[in-house]
GUDOZA-357470 format. One record per atom (N, C-alpha, C): atom name; x, y, z. Coordinates in Angstrom, 1 decimal. Layout:
REM residues N
+------+--------+--------+--------+
: site :      u :      v :      w :
+------+--------+--------+--------+
:   CA :      X :      Y :      Z :
...
+------+--------+--------+--------+
REM end
This chain:
REM residues 87
+------+--------+--------+--------+
: site :      u :      v :      w :
+------+--------+--------+--------+
:    N :   13.5 :   32.0 :   14.4 :
:   CA :   13.1 :   30.7 :   15.1 :
:    C :   11.7 :   30.4 :   14.8 :
:    N :   10.8 :   31.5 :   14.9 :
:   CA :    9.4 :   31.3 :   14.7 :
:    C :    9.1 :   30.7 :   13.3 :
:    N :    9.9 :   31.1 :   12.3 :
:   CA :    9.7 :   30.7 :   10.9 :
:    C :   10.0 :   29.2 :   10.8 :
:    N :   11.1 :   28.7 :   11.4 :
:   CA :   11.5 :   27.3 :   11.3 :
:    C :   10.5 :   26.4 :   12.1 :
:    N :   10.0 :   26.9 :   13.2 :
:   CA :    9.0 :   26.1 :   14.0 :
:    C :    7.7 :   26.0 :   13.2 :
:    N :    7.3 :   27.0 :   12.4 :
:   CA :    6.2 :   26.9 :   11.6 :
:    C :    6.4 :   25.9 :   10.4 :
:    N :    7.5 :   25.9 :    9.8 :
:   CA :    7.9 :   25.0 :    8.7 :
:    C :    7.9 :   23.6 :    9.3 :
:    N :    8.5 :   23.4 :   10.4 :
:   CA :    8.5 :   22.0 :   11.0 :
:    C :    7.1 :   21.6 :   11.4 :
:    N :    6.3 :   22.4 :   11.9 :
:   CA :    4.9 :   22.1 :   12.3 :
:    C :    4.1 :   21.7 :   11.1 :
:    N :    4.2 :   22.5 :   10.0 :
:   CA :    3.5 :   22.2 :    8.8 :
:    C :    4.0 :   20.9 :    8.2 :
:    N :    5.2 :   20.6 :    8.2 :
:   CA :    5.8 :   19.4 :    7.7 :
:    C :    5.3 :   18.2 :    8.5 :
:    N :    5.3 :   18.3 :    9.8 :
:   CA :    4.7 :   17.2 :   10.6 :
:    C :    3.3 :   16.9 :   10.3 :
:    N :    2.5 :   18.0 :   10.2 :
:   CA :    1.1 :   17.9 :    9.9 :
:    C :    0.9 :   17.2 :    8.6 :
:    N :    1.6 :   17.6 :    7.6 :
:   CA :    1.5 :   17.0 :    6.2 :
:    C :    1.9 :   15.5 :    6.3 :
:    N :    2.9 :   15.2 :    7.1 :
:   CA :    3.3 :   13.8 :    7.2 :
:    C :    2.2 :   13.0 :    7.8 :
:    N :    1.6 :   13.5 :    8.9 :
:   CA :    0.5 :   12.8 :    9.6 :
:    C :   -0.7 :   12.6 :    8.6 :
:    N :   -1.0 :   13.7 :    7.9 :
:   CA :   -2.1 :   13.6 :    6.9 :
:    C :   -1.9 :   12.6 :    5.9 :
:    N :   -0.6 :   12.5 :    5.4 :
:   CA :   -0.3 :   11.5 :    4.4 :
:    C :   -0.5 :   10.1 :    4.9 :
:    N :   -0.1 :    9.8 :    6.1 :
:   CA :   -0.2 :    8.5 :    6.7 :
:    C :   -1.7 :    8.2 :    6.9 :
:    N :   -2.5 :    9.1 :    7.4 :
:   CA :   -3.9 :    8.9 :    7.5 :
:    C :   -4.6 :    8.6 :    6.2 :
:    N :   -4.2 :    9.4 :    5.2 :
:   CA :   -4.8 :    9.2 :    3.8 :
:    C :   -4.4 :    7.8 :    3.3 :
:    N :   -3.2 :    7.4 :    3.4 :
:   CA :   -2.8 :    6.1 :    2.9 :
:    C :   -3.5 :    5.0 :    3.6 :
:    N :   -3.7 :    5.1 :    4.9 :
:   CA :   -4.5 :    4.1 :    5.6 :
:    C :   -5.9 :    4.0 :    5.1 :
:    N :   -6.5 :    5.2 :    4.9 :
:   CA :   -7.9 :    5.2 :    4.4 :
:    C :   -8.0 :    4.6 :    3.0 :
:    N :   -7.0 :    4.9 :    2.1 :
:   CA :   -7.0 :    4.3 :    0.8 :
:    C :   -6.9 :    2.8 :    0.9 :
:    N :   -6.0 :    2.3 :    1.8 :
:   CA :   -5.8 :    0.9 :    1.9 :
:    C :   -7.1 :    0.2 :    2.4 :
:    N :   -7.8 :    0.8 :    3.3 :
:   CA :   -9.1 :    0.3 :    3.8 :
:    C :  -10.1 :    0.2 :    2.7 :
:    N :  -10.2 :    1.3 :    1.9 :
:   CA :  -11.1 :    1.3 :    0.8 :
:    C :  -10.8 :    0.2 :   -0.2 :
:    N :   -9.5 :    0.0 :   -0.5 :
:   CA :   -9.1 :   -1.0 :   -1.4 :
:    C :   -9.5 :   -2.4 :   -0.9 :
:    N :   -9.2 :   -2.6 :    0.4 :
:   CA :   -9.6 :   -3.9 :    1.0 :
:    C :  -11.1 :   -4.1 :    1.0 :
:    N :  -11.9 :   -3.1 :    1.3 :
:   CA :  -13.3 :   -3.2 :    1.2 :
:    C :  -13.8 :   -3.5 :   -0.2 :
:    N :  -13.2 :   -2.9 :   -1.2 :
:   CA :  -13.6 :   -3.1 :   -2.6 :
:    C :  -13.3 :   -4.6 :   -3.0 :
:    N :  -12.1 :   -5.1 :   -2.6 :
:   CA :  -11.7 :   -6.4 :   -2.9 :
:    C :  -12.7 :   -7.4 :   -2.2 :
:    N :  -13.0 :   -7.1 :   -0.9 :
:   CA :  -13.9 :   -8.0 :   -0.2 :
:    C :  -15.3 :   -8.0 :   -0.9 :
:    N :  -15.8 :   -6.9 :   -1.3 :
:   CA :  -17.1 :   -6.8 :   -1.9 :
:    C :  -17.1 :   -7.6 :   -3.3 :
:    N :  -16.0 :   -7.5 :   -4.0 :
:   CA :  -15.8 :   -8.2 :   -5.3 :
:    C :  -15.9 :   -9.7 :   -5.0 :
:    N :  -15.2 :  -10.2 :   -4.0 :
:   CA :  -15.2 :  -11.6 :   -3.7 :
:    C :  -16.5 :  -12.1 :   -3.3 :
:    N :  -17.3 :  -11.3 :   -2.5 :
:   CA :  -18.6 :  -11.7 :   -2.1 :
:    C :  -19.5 :  -11.7 :   -3.3 :
:    N :  -19.3 :  -10.8 :   -4.2 :
:   CA :  -20.2 :  -10.7 :   -5.4 :
:    C :  -19.9 :  -11.8 :   -6.4 :
:    N :  -18.7 :  -12.4 :   -6.4 :
:   CA :  -18.4 :  -13.3 :   -7.4 :
:    C :  -18.3 :  -14.8 :   -7.0 :
:    N :  -18.6 :  -15.0 :   -5.7 :
:   CA :  -18.6 :  -16.4 :   -5.2 :
:    C :  -20.0 :  -16.8 :   -4.6 :
:    N :  -20.3 :  -18.0 :   -4.7 :
:   CA :  -21.5 :  -18.5 :   -4.1 :
:    C :  -21.3 :  -18.7 :   -2.6 :
:    N :  -22.1 :  -18.1 :   -1.8 :
:   CA :  -21.9 :  -18.2 :   -0.3 :
:    C :  -22.1 :  -19.6 :    0.3 :
:    N :  -22.9 :  -20.4 :   -0.4 :
:   CA :  -23.2 :  -21.7 :    0.2 :
:    C :  -22.0 :  -22.7 :   -0.1 :
:    N :  -21.5 :  -22.7 :   -1.3 :
:   CA :  -20.5 :  -23.6 :   -1.8 :
:    C :  -19.1 :  -23.0 :   -1.8 :
:    N :  -19.0 :  -21.7 :   -1.7 :
:   CA :  -17.7 :  -21.0 :   -1.7 :
:    C :  -16.9 :  -21.3 :   -3.0 :
:    N :  -17.7 :  -21.4 :   -4.2 :
:   CA :  -17.1 :  -21.5 :   -5.5 :
:    C :  -17.5 :  -20.3 :   -6.3 :
:    N :  -16.9 :  -20.1 :   -7.5 :
:   CA :  -17.3 :  -19.0 :   -8.3 :
:    C :  -18.7 :  -19.1 :   -8.8 :
:    N :  -19.4 :  -18.1 :   -8.8 :
:   CA :  -20.7 :  -18.0 :   -9.5 :
:    C :  -20.5 :  -17.7 :  -10.9 :
:    N :  -21.6 :  -17.5 :  -11.6 :
:   CA :  -21.5 :  -17.2 :  -13.1 :
:    C :  -20.7 :  -15.9 :  -13.3 :
:    N :  -21.0 :  -14.9 :  -12.6 :
:   CA :  -20.2 :  -13.6 :  -12.8 :
:    C :  -18.8 :  -13.8 :  -12.5 :
:    N :  -18.4 :  -14.5 :  -11.4 :
:   CA :  -17.0 :  -14.7 :  -11.1 :
:    C :  -16.3 :  -15.6 :  -12.1 :
:    N :  -17.1 :  -16.6 :  -12.6 :
:   CA :  -16.5 :  -17.5 :  -13.6 :
:    C :  -16.2 :  -16.8 :  -14.9 :
:    N :  -17.2 :  -15.9 :  -15.3 :
:   CA :  -17.0 :  -15.2 :  -16.5 :
:    C :  -15.8 :  -14.2 :  -16.4 :
:    N :  -15.6 :  -13.6 :  -15.2 :
:   CA :  -14.5 :  -12.7 :  -15.0 :
:    C :  -13.2 :  -13.4 :  -15.1 :
:    N :  -13.1 :  -14.6 :  -14.4 :
:   CA :  -11.9 :  -15.4 :  -14.4 :
:    C :  -11.6 :  -15.9 :  -15.8 :
:    N :  -12.6 :  -16.3 :  -16.5 :
:   CA :  -12.4 :  -16.8 :  -17.9 :
:    C :  -11.9 :  -15.7 :  -18.8 :
:    N :  -12.5 :  -14.5 :  -18.6 :
:   CA :  -12.0 :  -13.4 :  -19.5 :
:    C :  -10.6 :  -13.0 :  -19.1 :
:    N :  -10.2 :  -13.1 :  -17.9 :
:   CA :   -8.8 :  -12.8 :  -17.5 :
:    C :   -7.9 :  -13.8 :  -18.1 :
:    N :   -8.2 :  -15.1 :  -18.1 :
:   CA :   -7.4 :  -16.1 :  -18.7 :
:    C :   -7.3 :  -15.9 :  -20.2 :
:    N :   -8.4 :  -15.6 :  -20.8 :
:   CA :   -8.4 :  -15.3 :  -22.3 :
:    C :   -7.5 :  -14.1 :  -22.6 :
:    N :   -7.6 :  -13.1 :  -21.9 :
:   CA :   -6.7 :  -11.9 :  -22.1 :
:    C :   -5.3 :  -12.2 :  -21.9 :
:    N :   -4.9 :  -13.0 :  -20.9 :
:   CA :   -3.6 :  -13.4 :  -20.7 :
:    C :   -3.1 :  -14.3 :  -21.8 :
:    N :   -4.0 :  -15.2 :  -22.3 :
:   CA :   -3.6 :  -16.1 :  -23.4 :
:    C :   -3.3 :  -15.3 :  -24.7 :
:    N :   -4.2 :  -14.3 :  -25.0 :
:   CA :   -4.0 :  -13.4 :  -26.1 :
:    C :   -2.6 :  -12.7 :  -26.1 :
:    N :   -2.3 :  -12.2 :  -24.9 :
:   CA :   -1.0 :  -11.5 :  -24.7 :
:    C :    0.2 :  -12.4 :  -24.8 :
:    N :    0.2 :  -13.5 :  -24.1 :
:   CA :    1.4 :  -14.3 :  -24.0 :
:    C :    1.4 :  -15.6 :  -24.9 :
:    N :    0.2 :  -16.0 :  -25.4 :
:   CA :    0.2 :  -17.2 :  -26.2 :
:    C :    0.2 :  -18.4 :  -25.4 :
:    N :    0.6 :  -19.5 :  -26.0 :
:   CA :    0.7 :  -20.8 :  -25.3 :
:    C :   -0.5 :  -21.6 :  -25.5 :
:    N :   -0.9 :  -22.4 :  -24.5 :
:   CA :   -2.0 :  -23.3 :  -24.6 :
:    C :   -3.0 :  -23.0 :  -23.6 :
:    N :   -4.3 :  -23.2 :  -24.0 :
:   CA :   -5.4 :  -22.9 :  -23.0 :
:    C :   -6.4 :  -24.1 :  -23.2 :
:    N :   -6.7 :  -24.7 :  -22.0 :
:   CA :   -7.6 :  -25.9 :  -22.0 :
:    C :   -8.7 :  -25.6 :  -21.1 :
:    N :   -9.9 :  -26.0 :  -21.5 :
:   CA :  -11.1 :  -25.9 :  -20.7 :
:    C :  -11.7 :  -27.3 :  -20.5 :
:    N :  -12.0 :  -27.6 :  -19.3 :
:   CA :  -12.6 :  -28.9 :  -18.9 :
:    C :  -14.0 :  -28.6 :  -18.4 :
:    N :  -15.0 :  -29.1 :  -19.0 :
:   CA :  -16.4 :  -28.9 :  -18.7 :
:    C :  -17.0 :  -30.2 :  -18.3 :
:    N :  -17.5 :  -30.3 :  -17.1 :
:   CA :  -18.1 :  -31.5 :  -16.6 :
:    C :  -19.6 :  -31.2 :  -16.3 :
:    N :  -20.4 :  -32.0 :  -16.9 :
:   CA :  -21.9 :  -31.9 :  -16.7 :
:    C :  -22.4 :  -33.1 :  -15.9 :
:    N :  -22.9 :  -32.8 :  -14.8 :
:   CA :  -23.5 :  -33.8 :  -13.9 :
:    C :  -25.0 :  -33.8 :  -14.0 :
:    N :  -25.5 :  -35.0 :  -14.5 :
:   CA :  -27.0 :  -35.1 :  -14.6 :
:    C :  -27.7 :  -35.0 :  -13.3 :
:    N :  -28.7 :  -34.2 :  -13.2 :
:   CA :  -29.6 :  -34.1 :  -12.0 :
:    C :  -28.8 :  -33.5 :  -10.8 :
:    N :  -27.8 :  -32.7 :  -11.1 :
:   CA :  -27.1 :  -32.1 :  -10.0 :
:    C :  -27.9 :  -31.2 :   -9.2 :
:    N :  -28.9 :  -30.5 :   -9.8 :
:   CA :  -29.7 :  -29.6 :   -9.0 :
:    C :  -30.4 :  -30.3 :   -7.8 :
:    N :  -30.8 :  -31.5 :   -8.0 :
:   CA :  -31.4 :  -32.3 :   -6.9 :
:    C :  -30.4 :  -32.5 :   -5.8 :
:    N :  -29.2 :  -32.8 :   -6.1 :
:   CA :  -28.2 :  -33.0 :   -5.1 :
:    C :  -27.9 :  -31.6 :   -4.4 :
:    N :  -27.7 :  -30.6 :   -5.2 :
:   CA :  -27.4 :  -29.3 :   -4.7 :
:    C :  -28.5 :  -28.7 :   -3.8 :
:    N :  -29.8 :  -29.0 :   -4.2 :
:   CA :  -30.9 :  -28.5 :   -3.3 :
:    C :  -30.9 :  -29.2 :   -2.0 :
:    N :  -30.4 :  -30.4 :   -1.9 :
:   CA :  -30.4 :  -31.1 :   -0.6 :
:    C :  -29.3 :  -30.5 :    0.3 :
+------+--------+--------+--------+
REM end
């Protein structure tokens, strides 16, 4: 009886440890994703900054090279936008 209770106790402890570890890993992954979003977006405008845009463009290019198809880029240049943005 003692042997079975020891096995059951160790099994329960391992199960609890696995749950705690999975929660910790989930929290670390959420924190990593949050940090990435903060690093790749402009906090004032909530749009991609240069780093975020380059990462997104690279992801699109990689997908295009794998799957083929069409890829279009629209670039709009607004004259004197810095003055508007600074206001």
